[in-house]
C-alpha positions as CSV (number, residue, x, y, z in Angstrom):
1,X,-8.7,-23.4,-17.2
2,X,-10.1,-19.9,-16.6
3,X,-11.1,-18.2,-19.8
4,X,-10.6,-14.7,-18.6
5,X,-7.1,-15.1,-17.1
6,X,-4.5,-12.9,-18.8
7,X,-1.1,-14.4,-19.2
8,X,2.0,-12.7,-17.9
9,X,4.1,-11.3,-20.7
10,X,7.1,-13.6,-21.4
11,X,9.5,-13.2,-24.3
12,X,9.7,-17.0,-24.9
13,X,5.9,-17.4,-25.1
14,X,4.2,-15.8,-28.1
15,X,0.7,-16.5,-26.7
16,X,1.4,-14.0,-23.9
17,X,2.0,-11.1,-26.4
18,X,-0.7,-8.4,-26.7
19,X,-0.8,-9.1,-30.5
20,X,-2.1,-12.6,-29.8
21,X,-5.9,-12.7,-30.5
22,X,-6.8,-14.8,-27.4
23,X,-4.8,-12.5,-25.1
24,X,-6.3,-9.4,-26.7
25,X,-9.8,-10.9,-26.3
26,X,-9.2,-11.5,-22.6
27,X,-7.9,-8.0,-22.0
28,X,-11.0,-6.6,-23.7
29,X,-13.2,-8.7,-21.5
30,X,-11.5,-7.4,-18.4
31,X,-11.9,-3.8,-19.6
32,X,-15.6,-4.3,-20.3
33,X,-16.0,-5.6,-16.7
34,X,-14.2,-2.5,-15.3
35,X,-16.4,-0.2,-17.5
36,X,-19.6,-1.8,-16.0
37,X,-18.5,-0.8,-12.4
38,X,-19.8,2.7,-11.4
39,X,-17.1,5.3,-11.5
40,X,-16.5,7.6,-8.5
41,X,-16.6,11.3,-9.1
42,X,-13.9,13.1,-7.2
43,X,-14.5,16.8,-6.5
44,X,-11.2,18.8,-6.1
45,X,-10.5,20.1,-2.7
46,X,-10.2,23.8,-2.5
47,X,-7.4,25.0,-0.3
48,X,-7.9,28.5,1.0
49,X,-5.2,31.0,0.2
50,X,-2.9,32.3,3.0
51,X,-4.4,35.2,4.8
52,X,-2.0,38.0,5.4
53,X,-2.3,39.8,8.7
54,X,-0.5,43.2,9.1
55,X,2.0,43.3,11.9
56,X,2.7,46.5,13.9
57,X,5.6,47.1,16.2
58,X,5.0,49.3,19.1
59,X,8.3,51.1,18.9
60,X,6.9,54.5,19.9
61,X,6.6,53.5,23.6
62,X,10.0,52.0,23.9
63,X,13.0,54.0,22.6
64,X,16.6,52.9,22.2
65,X,17.7,55.8,24.5
66,X,16.5,54.0,27.5
67,X,17.4,50.4,26.5
68,X,20.4,49.1,24.8
69,X,18.5,45.9,24.0
70,X,14.8,45.8,23.4
71,X,13.0,43.3,25.6
72,X,11.5,40.2,24.0
73,X,7.8,40.7,23.4
74,X,5.8,37.5,23.7
75,X,2.9,37.4,21.2
76,X,-0.6,37.2,22.7
77,X,-2.8,34.4,21.3
78,X,-2.1,31.9,18.6
79,X,0.5,32.4,15.8
80,X,-0.6,33.3,12.3
81,X,0.7,30.1,10.8
82,X,-1.0,27.9,13.4
83,X,-4.4,29.7,12.7
84,X,-4.0,29.4,9.0
85,X,-3.1,25.7,9.2
86,X,-6.2,25.1,11.3
87,X,-8.4,27.0,8.9
88,X,-7.0,24.9,6.0
89,X,-7.6,21.7,7.9
90,X,-11.2,22.7,8.7
91,X,-11.8,23.4,5.0
92,X,-10.4,20.0,3.9
93,X,-12.3,18.2,6.6
94,X,-15.5,19.9,5.5
95,X,-15.0,18.9,1.9
96,X,-14.1,15.3,2.9
97,X,-17.4,15.1,5.0
98,X,-19.3,16.3,1.9
99,X,-17.6,13.6,-0.3
100,X,-18.3,10.9,2.3
101,X,-22.0,12.0,2.4
102,X,-22.2,11.9,-1.4
103,X,-20.6,8.4,-1.5
104,X,-23.1,7.1,1.1
105,X,-26.0,8.6,-0.8
106,X,-24.7,7.1,-4.1
107,X,-24.2,3.7,-2.6
108,X,-27.8,3.8,-1.2
109,X,-29.1,4.7,-4.6
110,X,-27.2,1.8,-6.2
111,X,-28.4,-0.6,-3.5
112,X,-32.0,0.5,-4.1
113,X,-31.6,0.0,-7.9
114,X,-30.2,-3.5,-7.4
115,X,-33.0,-4.4,-4.9
116,X,-35.6,-3.2,-7.4
117,X,-34.3,-5.6,-10.0
């Protein structure tokens, strides 16, 4: 029988209660094993704020005297929302790359420490 196996809580089995000393000892052993494992440090991702771009309407060249309905003006270039989304994605990707590089560096340090022992 495995000494560290924790029993599933059952109302008809008093040895599965957390107040049981054997069950408590097993839970403490599992927690100690989890504490021995190295913890990952997560750096929060900074999401840039939305950049506001002023919009100007060229109404001085087109007047309502000449047209009853203004012609649809197609915007030149990419939309503001698309550009801001791409900027945010680039920031997030940059931070994820940094985190992956840090994880690789940390795992190399841990591997060197275990090889030295």
